[in-house]
C-alpha positions in Angstrom: 31.2 8.7 -10.6 32.0 6.8 -7.4 28.8 4.8 -6.5 30.3 3.1 -3.4 33.6 3.2 -1.6 35.4 1.6 1.3 33.7 -1.8 0.5 34.9 -4.9 2.3 33.0 -8.1 2.0 33.5 -11.8 1.5 31.7 -14.9 0.4 32.5 -18.6 0.9 32.1 -21.8 -1.1 28.6 -23.3 -0.8 27.1 -19.9 0.2 24.1 -18.2 -1.4 24.7 -14.4 -1.0 21.9 -11.9 -1.7 22.9 -8.3 -2.7 20.2 -5.9 -1.6 19.8 -2.2 -1.6 17.6 0.6 -3.1 17.8 1.6 -6.8 20.9 3.5 -7.6 23.0 2.2 -4.8 25.4 0.3 -7.2 24.3 -3.3 -7.1 24.7 -3.8 -10.9 27.9 -1.8 -10.9 29.3 -4.0 -8.1 28.4 -7.2 -9.9 29.9 -6.1 -13.2 33.0 -5.1 -11.4 33.3 -8.5 -9.7 32.8 -10.1 -13.1 35.7 -8.0 -14.5 33.3 -6.4 -17.0 34.4 -3.0 -15.8 37.5 -2.0 -13.7 37.3 -1.0 -10.1 38.2 2.6 -9.3 40.3 1.3 -6.4 41.0 -1.6 -4.1 41.4 -5.3 -5.0 39.1 -8.2 -5.7 40.3 -11.6 -4.7 39.0 -15.0 -5.9 40.4 -18.1 -4.4 43.4 -16.2 -2.9 44.3 -14.6 -6.2 43.8 -11.1 -7.4 41.1 -10.7 -10.0 43.4 -8.5 -12.2 45.9 -11.4 -12.2 43.5 -13.7 -14.0 43.7 -14.2 -17.8 40.5 -14.0 -19.7 40.6 -17.7 -20.3 41.1 -18.6 -16.7 38.5 -16.1 -15.5 35.9 -17.5 -17.9 36.4 -20.8 -16.1 36.2 -19.2 -12.7 33.3 -16.7 -12.8 30.0 -17.0 -14.7 27.8 -13.9 -15.0 24.1 -13.8 -15.7 23.0 -10.3 -16.7 19.5 -8.8 -16.3 19.1 -8.4 -20.0 15.9 -9.9 -21.4 16.9 -9.7 -25.1 16.0 -12.7 -27.1 16.6 -13.9 -30.6 14.1 -16.1 -32.4 17.1 -17.5 -34.3 18.7 -19.0 -31.2 17.4 -22.2 -29.6 17.5 -22.9 -25.9 20.2 -25.6 -26.2 22.3 -23.2 -28.3 22.1 -20.6 -25.6 23.3 -23.1 -23.0 26.1 -24.3 -25.2 27.7 -20.9 -24.9 28.7 -21.9 -21.4 31.0 -24.6 -22.8 33.1 -22.3 -25.1 35.7 -21.5 -22.5 36.6 -25.2 -22.8 36.5 -25.6 -26.6 39.4 -25.7 -29.1 40.3 -22.8 -31.4 37.5 -23.8 -33.7 34.9 -23.5 -31.0 33.7 -27.1 -31.6 31.8 -28.9 -28.9 32.7 -32.4 -28.0 30.1 -35.2 -27.4 30.8 -34.7 -23.7 30.0 -31.0 -24.0 26.7 -31.9 -25.5 25.9 -34.2 -22.6 26.8 -31.4 -20.1 24.4 -29.1 -21.9 21.5 -31.6 -21.6 22.4 -32.3 -17.9 22.4 -28.5 -17.1 19.0 -28.1 -18.8 17.7 -31.1 -16.9 19.0 -29.7 -13.6 17.0 -26.5 -14.0 13.9 -28.4 -15.3 14.0 -27.1 -18.9 15.2 -30.1 -20.8 11.9 -30.3 -22.6 12.6 -26.8 -24.1 15.9 -27.7 -25.6 14.8 -27.2 -29.2 12.5 -24.2 -28.5 13.5 -20.8 -29.9 14.3 -18.3 -27.1 11.4 -16.0 -28.0 8.9 -18.8 -27.4 9.5 -19.5 -23.7 8.3 -17.7 -20.6 10.3 -15.2 -18.5 10.7 -17.8 -15.8 11.9 -20.4 -18.3 14.2 -17.9 -19.9 15.9 -17.2 -16.5 16.3 -20.9 -15.9 18.0 -21.3 -19.3 20.5 -18.6 -18.4 21.2 -20.4 -15.1 21.8 -23.6 -17.1 24.3 -21.7 -19.3 26.1 -20.6 -16.2 26.1 -24.2 -14.9 27.6 -25.4 -18.1 30.4 -22.9 -17.7 31.3 -25.0 -14.6 32.7 -22.1 -12.5 33.0 -22.0 -8.8 31.5 -18.5 -8.7 28.2 -17.5 -10.3 27.0 -13.8 -10.3 23.4 -13.0 -11.3 22.0 -9.5 -11.7 18.3 -9.5 -10.6 17.5 -13.0 -11.8 14.0 -12.8 -10.3 13.0 -9.4 -11.9 9.7 -9.5 -13.8 8.8 -13.0 -12.5 5.6 -14.0 -10.8 5.8 -15.0 -7.1 6.0 -18.8 -7.8 8.8 -18.5 -10.3 10.6 -15.9 -8.1 10.9 -18.3 -5.2 11.6 -21.3 -7.4 14.6 -19.5 -8.9 16.0 -18.6 -5.5 15.5 -22.1 -4.1 17.2 -23.5 -7.2 20.2 -21.2 -6.6 20.3 -22.3 -3.0 20.2 -26.0 -3.9 23.0 -25.5 -6.4 25.2 -23.9 -3.7 24.5 -27.0 -1.5 24.9 -29.7 -4.1 27.7 -28.2 -6.2 29.6 -26.2 -3.5 29.4 -23.0 -5.6 29.4 -19.5 -4.4 26.4 -17.7 -5.9 25.8 -14.0 -5.5 22.6 -12.5 -6.8 21.1 -9.0 -6.6 17.4 -8.7 -5.8 14.7 -6.3 -4.7 12.8 -9.1 -3.0 14.1 -8.5 0.4 11.7 -10.9 2.1 12.9 -13.8 0.0 16.5 -12.8 0.4 16.2 -12.7 4.2 14.5 -16.1 4.3 16.7 -18.0 1.8 20.1 -16.5 1.6 23.1 -17.6 3.7 24.7 -14.2 3.7 23.4 -10.6 2.9 25.4 -7.9 1.3 23.5 -4.7 2.0 24.4 -1.6 0.0 23.3 1.6 1.6 24.5 5.2 1.5 27.7 4.3 -0.4 28.8 1.6 2.0 28.3 -2.2 2.1 27.4 -4.1 5.2 27.3 -7.9 5.4 26.1 -10.6 7.7 23.7 -13.5 8.1 20.1 -12.4 7.5 19.6 -12.7 11.3 22.6 -10.3 11.9 21.0 -7.7 9.6 17.6 -8.0 11.2 18.8 -8.1 14.9 21.0 -5.1 14.5 18.2 -3.0 12.8 20.4 -2.2 9.8 17.4 -2.0 7.5 15.5 0.4 9.7 16.9 3.5 8.0 15.0 2.7 4.8 11.6 2.7 6.6 11.8 5.9 8.7 8.7 7.9 8.3 7.0 5.1 6.3 3.9 3.1 7.1 5.7 -0.2 6.7 8.7 -1.9 8.2 10.7 -5.1 8.3 9.5 -7.4 11.1 12.8 -8.3 12.9 11.3 -11.7 14.0 10.2 -12.9 10.6 12.1 -10.8 8.0 8.8 -10.0 6.3 7.8 -6.5 5.3 4.8 -5.4 7.5 2.5 -2.4 7.3 1.8 -0.2 10.2 -1.8 -0.6 11.2 -4.0 2.2 12.5 -6.8 1.1 14.9 -10.2 1.8 13.4 -12.6 -0.6 15.1 -12.8 -2.2 18.5 -14.3 -5.7 19.0 -14.4 -8.0 22.0 -13.1 -11.4 20.9 -13.7 -14.6 22.8 -11.1 -17.3 23.1 -12.3 -19.1 19.9 -11.6 -16.0 17.9 -8.4 -15.1 19.6 -6.9 -18.6 19.0 -7.6 -18.4 15.2 -4.2 -17.1 13.8 -5.6 -16.4 10.3 -8.4 -14.2 11.8 -6.0 -12.3 14.0 -3.8 -11.6 10.9 -6.9 -10.4 8.9 -8.0 -8.4 11.9 -4.7 -6.5 12.2 -4.8 -5.7 8.5 -8.3 -4.3 8.7 -7.5 -2.2 11.7 -9.6 -4.2 14.1 -8.4 -4.3 17.7 -9.5 -6.6 20.5 -11.0 -4.7 23.5 -13.0 -6.8 26.0 -15.2 -3.8 26.8 -16.2 -3.2 23.1 -19.9 -3.1 22.2 -19.3 -5.7 19.4 -18.3 -9.2 20.2 -17.0 -12.0 17.9 -16.9 -15.8 18.4 -16.1 -18.7 16.2 -18.4 -21.7 16.6 -19.2 -24.6 14.3 -17.1 -23.1 11.4 -19.2 -19.9 11.6 -18.3 -16.5 12.7 -20.8 -15.0 15.2 -21.0 -11.2 15.5 -23.1 -9.7 18.3 -24.2 -6.1 18.8 -26.7 -5.6 21.5 -29.7 -7.8 20.7 -28.6 -8.3 17.1 -26.7 -11.5 16.3 -25.3 -12.3 12.8 -23.5 -15.3 11.4 -20.9 -15.3 8.6 -19.3 -18.1 6.6 -16.0 -16.2 5.9 -13.6 -13.7 7.5 -14.2 -11.4 4.6 -18.0 -11.3 5.3 -17.4 -10.8 9.0 -15.0 -7.8 8.6 -17.6 -6.3 6.2 -20.3 -6.8 8.9 -18.1 -5.1 11.5 -17.5 -2.1 9.3 -21.2 -1.8 8.5 -22.2 -1.7 12.1 -19.6 0.9 12.9 -20.7 3.0 9.9 -24.4 2.9 11.0 -24.3 2.9 14.8 -20.8 3.7 16.0 -19.5 6.6 13.9 
């Protein structure tokens, strides 16, 4: 089955490229094809001005490193042993590692901040650490190109951003081309140098700003209550006005309150019967002759809702 056709895209040295698209658009298929793990149904892939099909397996293993999305772990394999696999394209016919290979393994672990885990079995480390170990293995392979299939899947938000920042830093420091697929569009649009966007069987590319300015992601959000903010690259939810409140300048100038207000469906209207001010680190809510004070935005929003429920249905 043809997943995508007519694809033309490129990536340069020192670039972090994010491959985005909905499930089933062919992201994993494209990565496996680029890694020569499955043949293309047509066209040519070029790496460093040479056709991919012209590479021998030995030379290719020193050119492209691939990190799959597999989470399979063996308790019999240590972290350092997993990373050592990256050196086998450079070993002799016995597969023996040299002292220098051992040094490179430790350096790779150190670069991804997992040196302290070198002797740990793979089944005794976290998902974030496991992903770092695979990146260390790819680093040990010492290739100009690294391909990663959803390296941030199943990771918490801190580990997710740390992995992408790590990849970006490797591009800068090692002048590598790193292509990774992800469903975290916000992170990709913030941190990647180039976006490959798979949609409807085609691939579009550009800087994140190109993708946002031209509205190329808009088709995904038609009829939805959320959208990509073209100014920030963040996914935002459409808000439906539910409450009207008159805000004085102290409240209007508080950016965090304005953000919470939008999320809660509260809209500023100078003629509203409720008014809000922020004085002395307290939120003041007035309704007729009734005046209430709140210590937090959460309490204030709750107070606004209660007044609307009781007096302004």
